[in-house]
C-alpha positions, 0 to 999 in steps of 0.5 A: 713864155707860156708860164708868164702868159698863163699867170696873167690869164689865171689871175683874171680868169680863175676867180671864184664866183661872187658871193651873191651868185654862189650863195644860191648855186647848188653844191651837188648834183643832188641839189640840182633841180631839173634837167633830169636827163642831162644830169643823169647822163653826166653822173653816169659818165663821171662815175665811169671816168672815176672808176677807170681813173681817167679824165672825163671826156670833153663836155659841151653844154648848150642851151639858152642863157640862165639854165645852169651851164656854169653851175653844171661845170662847177658840179662836174669839177666837184664830182671829179674832185678836180680844180675848175679853171674858168675862162670865156671865148671872148677873153681868149683873143690870141693863141698865146693866151690859150697856150699859156692856159693849157700848159699851166693845167694840172693833171685832171683839171677841168677847164670851163670855157663859157660862150665857147662859140665866140672863140676866134677861129685861130684859137679854136684850131689850137684846141684841136690838138690839145683835146685829142693829142694833149699837145700844142705847137708853138711857133718861135721866132719869125722868118727863116729862123722860125721853128715849131716847138711842141708843148705837152698838155696835162690830161684835162677835161674841157667843158664848153658852154654855148648859147649858139651851138649852131655857130660851132664848126663841125670839126670842133663840135665832133671833138666833144665826147659828151653833148648835152642840151639844156631845156627851159624849166616848167613852172613846178621846177622853178617853184622848187628852186625858188623855195630853196633859194628863199631858204638860203636867203633867209626869207619866208615865201608863201606857196601861192607867191612862189607859184606866181613868181615861177609862172612869170620867170620865163622858165629860167632859174636865173630870172627866178632868183633875180626876181626873188631878190627884188621881192625880198627887198619889197617885203623887207621895206614893207616891214613884214619881210614875208613874201606873200602874193600881194608883195609879188604883185606889187613888186612885179608891177614895179619891175614892169612885168605883167601877168604873162611874164612880159617885160618892157622890152618884150612889149617894145618888141611887139609894139615895134613889130606892130608898127611895121604892119605886123611883119614879116620884119628882119631881126636887124630891123627890129633891133634898130627899132628897139635899140637892142642887140640882135643876139639879145633879142634872139636869145633872151626875148624871142623864145618866151614870145614864141612860147606864148604864141605872140611871135612867129619866125618865118623864112621872110622874117618875124611876124606878129600873131593875132594873140599878140595883137589882142594882148596889146589891145590892137585889132586882129590882122585881116586874112590874106586874100591871096595867101602864099 
């Protein structure tokens, strides 16, 4: 039964990344830019595991979307010289899916579970025994004839990626031996990534254009590479194919991205908050006002607005700052007569 489930799961979950995404992905830790502490730690733990001839401890990678968690999972498997099996929390709806996946692993395989915080609780609990005891218990039949069968799991390394580490239970989180939190990138590291990506894409990127693009990429390599592809399109259609500063300015204007890296949704969020008197306003209220999911607002848009000093998260809700009002061309808020 488990083999039948596993074959279906693997067909849909272990495919390689698409060519467009994989072409810009670092092929080794030496090519990986940024996240210095996390990368140095991972290389140390991997080298120690290889010297012992033992599987690497289970790894939990956390941080905002687009910072390289999936890339690091690929590099971990490549450095160990093992096969990487890929799945995601929402894809594992039933315990049987996970059991089939685990029992089909070969010794030393690396199992990557993206958005691991979205695993159903019943599925998560099945992972406990697999992570610690290399076994899973399966219930066969029902009623008086029901019996438990223990299935062995080959030694493996689980690499979990999450954008919401706080949603993991303490029992689950404590079973990871390696925990690394990824941080947003400074512009100078984004510049390095853009230059390498431009070289792989076969397009010329001027230094001042790279700096401008890096400053408007919100500290996220995925955003930077996405914008670079669009700037390449603009440059090619203009005939020269060279991405210069003027190409960047025209391209970003076409995409609705301003000098501070704000997108249309950022401005809609700030405008909606201004329409609510500047707040405090709840996240659910703002999500309804702009027609976007709460998680997307919280994970994708709010961090950049908070770094710019345009948005505050207070115990009473989200609040607009005077800096945001000035950026939107609105009048600054009046001071409270009786604060608190």
